[in-house]
C-alpha positions as CSV (number, residue, x, y, z in Angstrom):
1,M,44.0,64.6,-7.3
2,K,41.8,61.7,-8.0
3,N,42.8,60.4,-4.7
4,F,41.7,63.5,-3.0
5,W,37.9,63.5,-4.5
6,F,37.8,59.7,-3.7
7,L,38.3,60.8,-0.1
8,I,35.9,63.3,-0.2
9,L,33.0,61.2,-1.6
10,F,33.7,58.3,0.5
11,S,33.3,60.7,3.5
12,G,30.3,62.1,2.5
13,I,28.9,58.6,2.8
14,S,29.9,57.3,5.5
15,Y,28.5,60.3,7.3
16,A,25.3,60.0,5.7
17,Q,25.2,56.1,6.5
18,S,23.4,54.2,9.1
19,Y,24.2,52.0,11.6
20,S,23.5,49.2,13.5
21,I,25.0,48.3,17.1
22,E,24.8,45.7,19.3
23,Y,25.5,45.6,22.6
24,K,25.8,43.2,26.1
25,T,25.7,43.4,29.6
26,S,28.6,41.7,31.7
27,F,29.4,41.6,35.4
28,E,32.7,41.5,36.9
29,G,33.6,40.3,33.0
30,K,31.1,37.8,33.0
31,I,28.7,38.3,30.2
32,N,24.9,36.4,30.5
33,E,24.8,34.6,27.1
34,K,20.7,34.4,27.5
35,Q,20.5,38.3,27.5
36,D,18.6,39.9,24.8
37,P,20.7,42.6,23.6
38,I,20.5,45.8,23.4
39,V,20.0,47.4,19.9
40,V,20.7,50.7,18.4
41,L,19.7,51.9,14.8
42,A,21.7,55.4,14.1
43,D,22.2,57.7,11.3
44,K,23.5,61.6,11.4
45,K,19.5,62.8,12.6
46,E,18.2,60.4,15.0
47,N,19.2,57.0,16.7
48,Y,16.3,54.2,18.1
49,I,17.6,52.2,21.5
50,L,15.6,48.9,21.2
51,S,16.8,45.2,21.6
52,D,17.7,42.2,19.4
53,A,14.2,40.4,20.4
54,I,12.4,43.9,19.4
55,L,13.8,44.4,16.2
56,K,13.4,40.8,15.2
57,Q,9.5,41.3,16.4
58,K,9.8,38.2,19.3
59,K,9.8,40.7,22.0
60,E,6.7,40.4,24.1
61,K,4.9,43.6,25.2
62,P,5.2,45.0,26.9
63,Y,8.4,47.0,25.9
64,E,10.3,50.1,25.1
65,V,11.7,51.7,22.2
66,I,13.6,55.0,22.6
67,K,13.9,57.7,19.7
68,N,16.4,60.2,20.0
69,I,15.8,63.1,17.3
70,V,19.7,64.6,17.3
71,S,19.1,67.1,15.0
72,E,16.3,68.3,17.1
73,S,17.4,67.5,20.6
74,K,14.1,65.7,21.2
75,T,14.0,62.7,23.0
76,I,10.6,60.5,22.3
77,S,9.7,57.5,24.6
78,Y,7.5,54.6,23.4
79,G,5.8,51.7,25.5
80,F,4.7,49.5,23.8
81,L,1.6,47.8,25.6
82,K,-1.1,45.1,25.9
83,D,-3.3,47.2,23.8
84,E,-1.7,50.4,23.1
85,V,1.1,52.4,22.5
86,A,2.3,55.5,24.9
87,A,4.1,57.8,24.2
88,T,5.7,61.1,25.8
89,E,8.3,63.5,24.4
90,S,11.2,65.1,26.1
91,D,13.6,68.3,25.1
92,K,15.3,67.5,28.6
93,A,16.7,64.2,28.4
94,L,20.4,64.4,26.9
95,K,20.6,68.4,29.3
96,T,20.3,66.2,32.7
97,Y,24.2,65.5,33.3
98,T,27.3,67.0,33.3
99,Y,30.4,65.5,32.6
100,E,34.0,65.9,33.5
101,L,36.6,65.1,30.3
102,K,39.2,62.6,30.7
103,A,42.3,62.2,28.9
104,D,42.4,58.6,28.5
105,T,41.7,56.7,25.0
106,K,41.5,52.7,24.2
107,K,40.2,51.4,21.5
108,I,36.8,49.9,20.7
109,L,35.6,47.7,18.0
110,G,38.6,49.6,16.3
111,Y,37.5,52.8,17.1
112,T,39.5,55.5,19.0
113,C,36.9,56.0,22.1
114,K,37.3,58.9,24.7
115,K,36.5,59.0,28.4
116,A,34.0,60.9,30.3
117,V,32.4,60.1,34.0
118,T,29.5,61.7,35.3
119,T,27.4,60.5,38.6
120,V,24.0,59.4,38.9
121,N,21.8,58.1,42.1
122,S,25.4,58.0,43.4
123,N,26.9,55.7,41.3
124,T,30.0,56.3,39.4
125,I,30.1,56.3,35.0
126,E,32.3,56.7,33.0
127,I,31.5,56.8,29.3
128,W,33.5,55.8,26.2
129,Y,32.4,57.6,23.0
130,T,34.0,58.1,20.0
131,N,33.5,60.9,17.2
132,D,35.0,58.9,14.4
133,L,31.5,57.6,12.7
134,G,30.6,61.9,13.1
135,I,26.8,60.4,14.9
136,Y,25.5,60.9,18.1
137,A,24.1,58.0,19.9
138,G,24.8,55.0,22.8
139,P,22.4,52.2,24.3
140,Q,21.4,54.5,26.6
141,L,20.4,58.0,26.3
142,L,23.7,59.3,28.8
143,G,26.6,60.2,26.9
144,Q,24.7,60.8,24.0
145,N,25.6,64.4,23.3
146,L,29.0,63.4,22.7
147,G,29.5,61.1,20.0
148,L,29.0,57.2,19.4
149,V,29.2,55.8,22.7
150,L,30.4,52.2,22.7
151,E,30.7,51.4,25.9
152,I,29.0,52.4,29.8
153,V,30.8,51.3,33.2
154,R,28.7,51.5,36.5
155,N,30.5,51.6,39.7
156,G,33.9,49.6,37.6
157,S,31.9,46.4,37.8
158,T,29.3,46.4,35.2
159,S,29.8,47.0,31.9
160,T,27.7,47.9,28.7
161,K,29.5,48.1,25.2
162,A,29.7,47.2,21.6
163,Y,30.6,43.9,20.5
164,A,29.0,44.3,16.9
165,L,28.7,47.4,14.8
166,K,27.4,47.3,10.9
167,R,26.7,49.9,8.2
168,E,23.2,49.9,7.3
169,K,21.4,51.2,3.8
170,N,18.9,52.8,6.3
171,I,16.9,53.0,9.6
172,N,13.3,51.8,8.7
173,A,11.8,53.5,11.4
174,A,8.0,52.8,10.4
175,K,8.6,49.1,11.3
176,I,9.9,50.0,14.9
177,V,7.4,52.9,15.3
178,P,4.0,52.9,14.1
179,E,3.1,56.8,14.8
180,Q,-0.2,56.0,13.9
181,N,-1.1,53.9,16.5
182,V,0.2,56.5,19.2
183,Q,-1.2,58.2,22.4
184,F,0.9,60.4,23.9
185,T,0.8,61.5,27.3
186,D,2.9,63.3,30.1
187,A,6.2,61.4,31.4
188,L,4.9,60.8,34.8
189,S,1.9,59.3,33.0
190,Y,3.8,57.5,30.7
191,K,6.1,55.7,33.5
192,D,2.8,54.8,35.0
193,L,1.3,53.2,32.4
194,L,4.8,51.4,30.9
195,W,5.5,50.4,35.2
196,K,2.2,48.7,35.7
197,S,1.9,47.0,32.5
198,K,4.7,44.9,33.4
199,F,2.4,43.1,35.7
200,V,-1.4,41.7,35.9
201,T,-2.9,44.1,38.6
202,L,-6.3,42.5,40.2
203,P,-8.6,45.1,42.0
204,V,-10.3,44.0,44.5
205,F,-11.7,47.2,46.7
206,T,-11.1,50.7,45.9
207,Q,-12.7,53.1,48.5
208,Q,-15.0,50.7,50.1
209,T,-16.1,51.1,53.7
210,I,-15.7,48.7,56.6
211,N,-17.8,49.8,59.5
212,F,-20.5,49.1,61.7
213,S,-23.9,49.3,61.0
214,D,-27.1,46.6,60.7
215,K,-27.8,48.9,57.8
216,S,-25.0,46.8,55.7
217,T,-26.2,46.0,52.3
218,S,-24.9,43.8,49.8
219,D,-24.8,44.5,45.8
220,E,-24.4,42.4,42.4
221,V,-20.2,43.2,43.4
222,I,-19.4,43.5,46.7
223,Q,-20.8,41.3,50.0
224,R,-21.2,43.1,53.0
225,K,-20.8,40.6,56.3
226,A,-21.2,40.3,59.8
227,N,-22.6,43.7,60.2
228,G,-20.5,45.3,57.3
229,T,-17.3,44.4,59.3
230,I,-16.4,42.2,56.4
231,I,-16.2,43.1,52.4
232,L,-16.3,40.2,50.1
233,R,-15.4,40.4,46.4
234,K,-14.9,37.2,44.4
235,I,-11.8,37.2,42.0
236,K,-10.6,35.1,39.0
237,F,-7.0,34.3,39.2
238,P,-5.1,33.9,36.7
239,T,-2.7,30.8,36.2
240,I,0.7,32.2,37.8
241,S,3.7,30.5,37.1
242,L,6.2,29.2,39.4
243,G,8.6,31.6,40.6
244,S,6.3,34.7,39.6
245,Q,5.6,36.4,43.1
246,V,2.6,37.7,43.9
247,F,2.0,40.7,46.3
248,V,-1.0,42.0,48.4
249,E,-1.0,46.1,48.9
250,L,-4.0,47.5,51.0
251,H,-4.6,51.5,51.7
252,E,-6.6,52.4,55.5
253,Q,-8.3,55.7,56.5
254,S,-10.3,56.4,59.3
255,Q,-13.6,57.3,58.5
256,G,-15.0,58.0,62.2
257,D,-13.0,55.1,64.2
258,A,-10.1,56.1,66.3
259,Y,-8.9,53.0,67.4
260,D,-6.2,50.6,67.0
261,R,-7.6,47.8,65.4
262,T,-7.2,44.2,63.9
263,G,-7.4,43.7,60.0
264,T,-7.0,40.4,57.9
265,V,-7.0,40.0,54.3
266,F,-8.1,36.4,53.6
267,V,-9.9,34.0,50.7
268,I,-12.3,31.4,51.5
269,P,-11.3,27.5,50.0
270,Q,-14.2,25.8,48.9
271,E,-12.6,22.8,48.1
272,K,-14.5,20.6,50.9
273,S,-18.5,20.4,51.5
274,L,-18.0,23.0,53.8
275,S,-16.2,26.3,54.5
276,F,-16.0,29.7,56.2
277,L,-18.6,31.0,53.2
278,D,-21.2,29.0,55.4
279,A,-20.6,30.7,58.6
280,L,-20.9,33.8,56.8
281,D,-24.1,32.9,54.9
282,K,-25.7,31.0,57.5
283,G,-23.9,31.2,61.0
284,V,-20.8,30.6,62.4
285,K,-22.4,27.8,64.1
286,T,-23.1,25.8,60.7
287,I,-19.0,25.1,60.6
288,P,-16.8,22.3,62.5
289,A,-16.4,23.7,66.4
290,Y,-13.2,23.3,68.1
291,D,-13.4,22.1,71.4
292,N,-9.7,21.7,74.1
293,G,-11.8,20.9,77.6
294,N,-12.1,24.4,78.6
295,G,-16.0,24.5,78.1
296,K,-15.7,26.9,75.0
297,S,-16.7,26.1,71.0
298,Y,-14.5,28.0,69.2
299,Y,-16.2,27.7,65.9
300,G,-13.8,27.1,62.2
301,V,-11.1,27.5,63.9
302,G,-9.1,24.2,62.8
303,I,-9.6,22.0,59.4
304,T,-11.7,18.7,59.6
305,E,-12.6,16.3,57.3
306,N,-14.8,18.5,55.6
307,Y,-13.6,22.0,56.1
308,L,-10.9,24.2,54.8
309,P,-10.2,27.3,57.5
310,A,-10.5,30.7,56.0
311,L,-6.6,31.3,54.4
312,E,-5.1,34.5,55.5
313,L,-3.2,36.5,52.8
314,M,-2.4,39.4,55.6
315,R,-2.9,40.2,58.9
316,F,-2.3,43.9,59.5
317,F,-3.0,46.9,62.2
318,T,-4.7,49.7,61.7
319,P,-3.4,53.2,63.6
320,F,-5.4,55.5,65.4
321,G,-7.5,57.5,63.4
322,V,-5.1,58.3,61.0
323,K,-6.8,61.1,58.5
324,Q,-10.2,61.2,60.3
325,F,-8.2,62.5,63.5
326,N,-5.7,64.7,61.7
327,H,-7.2,67.8,63.1
328,I,-5.3,66.9,66.8
329,Q,-2.5,69.0,66.4
330,L,0.7,68.1,68.1
331,K,4.1,70.4,67.8
332,N,6.1,69.1,65.0
333,K,3.8,66.2,64.4
334,N,2.7,65.9,60.6
335,W,0.2,63.2,60.5
336,E,0.0,60.5,57.7
337,E,-3.1,60.9,55.1
338,R,-3.3,56.8,55.1
339,A,-1.7,53.5,56.5
340,N,-0.2,51.3,53.9
341,Y,-0.1,48.0,54.0
342,R,2.0,45.6,51.1
343,Q,3.4,42.0,51.5
344,D,4.7,39.0,49.6
345,I,2.3,36.4,49.4
346,S,4.2,34.2,46.9
347,E,4.5,31.3,48.6
348,L,0.4,31.2,49.0
349,S,0.2,31.2,45.1
350,P,-0.6,27.3,44.7
351,S,-4.1,28.1,46.7
352,L,-4.7,31.0,44.3
353,S,-2.9,30.3,40.7
354,G,-6.1,29.3,38.0
355,K,-8.9,30.1,41.4
356,E,-12.0,32.1,41.2
357,L,-12.1,33.2,45.1
358,W,-13.8,35.3,47.6
359,V,-11.8,37.8,48.5
360,G,-12.3,39.3,52.0
361,T,-10.9,42.2,54.1
362,F,-11.7,42.4,58.1
363,I,-11.3,45.7,60.5
364,G,-12.6,44.4,64.1
365,N,-14.6,47.4,64.7
366,Y,-17.7,49.2,66.5
367,D,-18.2,52.7,64.8
368,K,-20.5,53.3,62.1
369,G,-18.3,55.3,59.8
370,G,-15.7,52.7,60.6
371,H,-12.4,52.4,57.9
372,K,-12.1,53.0,54.0
373,V,-10.0,50.8,52.2
374,D,-8.7,50.4,48.9
375,L,-7.0,46.5,47.6
376,E,-5.3,45.0,45.1
377,I,-3.2,42.4,44.0
378,T,-0.4,42.0,41.8
379,I,1.2,38.7,40.4
380,H,4.9,39.6,38.9
381,E,6.6,37.1,36.6
382,N,10.0,36.4,38.1
383,D,12.2,33.4,38.9
384,G,12.5,36.0,42.3
385,Q,10.4,33.5,44.5
386,V,11.9,32.9,47.8
387,F,9.7,29.7,48.4
388,K,9.1,27.3,45.0
389,N,6.7,25.5,46.8
390,N,3.7,23.7,44.9
391,F,1.7,23.3,47.5
392,N,-0.7,24.6,50.5
393,L,-3.3,23.0,52.9
394,P,-4.2,25.6,55.1
395,I,-4.8,24.0,58.7
396,F,-5.8,26.6,61.4
397,N,-7.0,29.8,62.1
398,S,-8.0,31.3,65.1
399,L,-8.8,35.1,64.3
400,N,-12.4,35.7,64.7
401,I,-13.1,37.4,61.6
402,M,-16.7,36.9,62.3
403,E,-16.2,39.0,65.4
404,M,-18.9,41.6,65.1
405,A,-21.6,38.1,64.4
406,G,-21.1,35.9,67.1
407,Q,-17.4,34.2,66.7
408,D,-15.9,34.1,70.2
409,Y,-11.8,35.5,70.8
410,A,-9.6,32.8,70.6
411,T,-9.0,31.6,74.5
412,M,-8.4,28.2,73.7
413,F,-4.4,28.8,75.2
414,N,-5.7,29.1,78.6
415,N,-5.0,25.3,79.0
416,E,-2.0,22.9,78.3
417,K,-3.6,21.8,75.2
418,G,-3.8,24.9,73.5
419,L,-5.0,24.7,70.0
420,E,-4.4,21.2,68.1
421,V,-5.3,20.5,64.7
422,S,-5.0,16.7,62.5
423,F,-4.7,17.2,58.6
424,D,-4.6,14.4,56.6
425,L,-1.8,14.4,53.6
426,K,-3.0,12.8,50.2
427,K,1.1,12.7,49.0
428,D,4.5,12.7,50.5
429,V,5.1,16.5,51.2
430,N,8.9,17.6,50.8
431,Q,10.3,20.4,52.2
432,A,7.4,21.4,54.2
433,V,7.0,24.4,55.7
434,L,4.7,25.9,58.2
435,R,3.3,29.4,57.3
436,Y,2.8,30.5,60.9
437,T,1.5,34.5,62.1
438,S,0.8,34.6,65.5
439,T,-0.3,38.2,67.4
440,G,-1.3,38.8,71.0
441,H,-3.9,40.8,72.5
442,G,-5.9,41.9,74.9
443,G,-5.6,42.0,79.1
444,W,-4.8,45.6,79.2
445,G,-1.7,46.7,81.0
446,N,-0.6,42.8,82.2
447,G,-2.4,40.8,79.5
448,D,-0.1,39.3,76.4
449,E,-0.4,42.1,74.2
450,F,2.1,43.6,76.4
451,V,3.5,41.1,77.9
452,P,5.9,38.9,75.6
453,K,4.6,34.8,75.7
454,E,6.6,31.9,74.1
455,N,4.8,30.5,71.3
456,K,5.3,26.5,71.4
457,I,5.0,24.4,68.2
458,Y,4.3,20.6,68.2
459,L,4.8,18.2,64.9
460,D,3.1,14.9,65.7
461,G,4.2,15.0,69.6
462,N,7.7,16.6,69.1
463,L,8.5,20.7,69.6
464,V,10.0,21.8,66.2
465,H,10.3,25.6,66.6
466,A,9.7,27.4,69.9
467,F,10.0,31.6,70.0
468,I,8.4,34.9,71.6
469,P,6.7,36.9,68.7
470,W,7.6,40.7,69.8
471,R,7.4,43.8,68.0
472,S,9.7,47.1,70.1
473,E,10.0,49.3,67.1
474,C,6.2,50.8,67.5
475,G,7.0,54.3,68.5
476,S,8.3,54.6,64.2
477,Y,4.5,54.9,63.2
478,R,3.5,57.4,65.1
479,L,2.9,60.0,62.7
480,Y,0.1,57.3,61.6
481,N,-1.7,57.6,65.1
482,P,-3.3,61.0,65.8
483,A,-5.5,59.5,68.3
484,S,-3.2,57.6,70.5
485,G,-3.3,58.0,73.9
486,N,-0.6,60.4,75.8
487,F,0.4,58.5,79.1
488,S,1.8,60.8,82.4
489,N,5.5,59.3,81.5
490,G,5.8,61.2,78.3
491,L,4.6,58.1,75.7
492,S,2.3,58.1,73.2
493,S,0.0,53.7,73.2
494,S,1.4,53.8,70.3
495,D,4.8,53.6,71.2
496,L,4.5,50.8,72.9
497,S,5.8,47.1,72.5
498,R,3.3,44.8,71.5
499,S,3.0,40.6,70.8
500,N,4.3,40.9,67.3
501,W,2.1,44.0,65.9
502,C,2.2,47.4,65.9
503,P,-0.7,50.2,65.1
504,G,-0.4,51.1,61.6
505,T,1.9,47.8,60.2
506,V,1.8,44.4,58.6
507,T,2.5,41.2,60.7
508,N,5.4,39.1,59.1
509,P,4.1,35.5,59.0
510,N,7.0,33.1,60.2
511,F,8.3,30.0,58.3
512,I,9.5,27.1,60.4
513,P,10.5,23.9,59.1
514,L,9.4,20.8,59.0
515,G,11.1,18.4,57.3
516,N,9.3,16.4,54.9
517,L,6.2,14.8,55.6
518,K,4.5,11.6,54.7
519,A,1.7,10.6,53.2
520,G,-1.4,10.2,55.9
521,K,-1.8,11.7,59.4
522,H,-0.2,14.6,60.8
523,T,-0.9,16.7,64.4
524,I,0.2,20.2,65.0
525,R,-0.1,21.9,68.5
526,I,0.3,25.1,69.1
527,Q,0.5,25.9,73.1
528,I,1.1,29.7,74.1
529,P,1.0,30.2,78.0
530,Q,-2.0,32.5,77.9
531,G,-2.7,35.4,80.5
532,E,-5.1,34.7,83.3
533,N,-8.7,36.5,83.2
534,E,-8.4,40.2,85.4
535,G,-12.2,40.9,85.6
536,S,-13.6,41.6,82.8
537,S,-10.4,41.5,80.8
538,F,-8.7,39.1,79.1
539,S,-6.0,38.1,77.1
540,S,-6.2,36.3,73.5
541,W,-4.1,34.5,70.4
542,N,-4.8,34.9,66.8
543,V,-2.8,32.3,64.9
544,S,-2.8,30.9,61.2
545,G,-1.4,28.0,59.9
546,V,-0.7,27.2,56.1
547,I,1.4,23.8,55.3
548,L,4.1,24.7,52.7
549,G,5.9,22.2,50.7
550,N,6.4,20.2,47.6
551,T,4.9,16.7,46.2
552,N,6.7,16.3,43.5
553,P,9.5,13.4,43.6
């Protein structure tokens, strides 16, 4: 009888007991020992999902703690953001999934576990849970209504498994979640706040008009140049750690212009005595001209001893009248509301990091309504950057950003010399790469916009790369082009293949290996067989180039 009452007493203590369970994740049986283990603090009434670093107050914000109140079938998610604690509440989190209960069992940490299987977003999930301790918890919400989850296996390869389980006196909830400073919101807003807190956002333009008007005026924040076709704002970039990823994102809608237009997002380097800002303020002829012998002068195109060209971040092309012309009806055509452009520009981080720069956007147009744009730049700490370079040097940009203020089209490829620029390197540049963006324009049906043309790149007189820049999937973007002209053969203008662009797309740069470049003078020449003029119709090529590399030994 004495032993019987001892067992009853012990069982009561066990079920009132709190526990801490630590989990590690492995892939194909291999554990990354540098990971921050998941920690679950649980008792019969509730549990908290966090991590070892959070528990020890060593985790930098943002981070998330999930509280599951078992006795009330309620889940509260807490997002510890940079300046606040956001939260959202749900009574549906544990009711989302259905489970197929299996007869399989196995031991984990000495406890008998049962198996359940479910499917999440086409992934097969195995859940191993135990009822030996009388608590409901786990490293995720998944499976918590079955018992204490000690292992979750996704697609047979990724496992999150308990490797330590300890009894605790109690759960110190006040230490984990300071309830008095929590701001509750709806689930979607909470997810958005938590997501955005994980990276740095630099807002540049919000609902700004780019149009052609002699009435365009600047203010304290936004500068308007070239009769309103260029907008500029000074942005202070934080220090960008090596390996971080940087994205530029722009949204565009027509406010009156029905045509496909060339657009560019750029920054203005000011390390030398002259910059593109001088041209914007004082006229294009205040910056160096390039002369290749064809009788024309092309201002601001290439690097010189005292000038750096505008650094192109992203080349984009507006579709035919998205939003403004959505009233045009065609059967089975539901037009998109805006054009969206987003591009990884991480390789340009050395030109941005820690600097205060003028960031600009240009859309070539002669329309008073023009276009409306939003622009932001985001910085994401990571080690996933492909080009881990510490050196940038913009060396040419033939896109006539000041087209509506007298800057001529890039027609310098009508002779063999093409575009040739020389530059001096103060240090050796290892694993050098040319970030080269090229698009062909003009000439109507027989012009270079619609005729494939080979681009040849020479370094110090030697051919290093040749290719034909071409896009053949333009028909994929038909729903962004309500005002696109339709032809007698059943095609739309926006369907037509073009020289490396489509109405409504970003043009990807090409990355051309140049090898290791020694300190000193080098020359790059771009050669393109530009088509002949046909009456008033002419062809041109917008090319920009940046040298990437490493100056470390």
